[in-house]
Residue, then its C-alpha position, 0 to 999 in steps of 0.5 A: m673703205r680707206g683709200a677708195r675714191v667715191l663719187s659724191l652727189s648731193p641727195e637731190t642731185g642723186q635722186r634726180q639722176e636716179a629718177m632719170w635712169i629709172a624712167r629711161l630704164r623702163t623704156g628699155d634704154q640700154g644706156a640707162f642700164d649701163a649707167i646704173f650698172r657702172a654707178n652701183y656695181a663696185a659698191l654692191v659687190a663690196f656690200a655682198d662680199g661683206i655678207l658672203r666673205d667670197h668675192d666671186a660669189a659676191e660678183e655673181v650675186v650682184q650680176d644676178v640682181m642686175v640681170e633681174l633688174w633689166r628683166r623686170r624693168d617694165s614692172l619695176v616698183i621702187e618705193s624709196t631710192l634705186r640704191a636702197y632697192l639694189h642693196r636690199a635685192v643684193r642682201n636678200r640674194a646673198l642670204n639666199h646664197i648662204r642658205h643654199v650653200r648650207v643645204v648643199r654642205a649638209a647634203s654632201p656627206a649623204i651624196a658622198e656616202r652614196t657614191a663612194e663605192p660605185t665605179p665611175a660608170d655606176a656613179r654616173a648612172i646613180q647621179s642620172e637616176m637621182q636627177i630624174a627622181l628629183a625632176r619627177a618629184v618637183e613635177s609632182l608638186p602642186p602648181r603654186c608650190r612648184e612655182v614657189f620652189e622653182l622661183s627660189r631654187e632655179r631663179g634664186l629669188s628671195y621670199a620677198e621677191i617671190a611674193d612680189t612676183m606671184e602677188i602673194s604674202v611672204k608668209t604664204v611663200e614660206a608656207q608653200m616652200g615648207k610644203a614643197l620641201r616636205i613633199l620632196r623629202e617624202q618623194l626622195a626618201a629612197w635617195l636619203p641615207g638611212p641608219r646603218e643598223s635597223t631601228p624600231a622606226d624602220s619596222 
């Protein structure tokens, strides 16, 4: 970015610094985490902002990645460099955020149609019923299926991160997520908008 001042270290110096930070981070050294945060935060936010075109969302994504870095410090596996690891994690989470936003936008017309006419009290009751129905539907998922869904939707992990966490392949994660969404659509069919007029498919 033109005009920005960036602290530049030689590759060898930077790698030694990262190795020291990582070693200290694994021991639970808060100072090492703070150093990693300060050294990478601005660049990661700029990187995420370039994907999302939303600075607030970019900051949220990077903060989530940093929180996850601290939470997983004991089992941290970095195959290349810390900087590359963080950029990959931010990219994956940013893409997950985009997918989530698309799902919400696609569902918004259906939700609006459901809640346009009821009174505020009725709308709150409907919303409560929908949340209960969703919770029950998630609980009905097979154990592995539910774990994949919750790691994706509640913790915001990428498919690669879920695969690493559960020690399964990315393809298995994709298959389990697809299965979860299919089951949830079936369980929540009553809450999905139907056609305004009956069709042969309804009979």
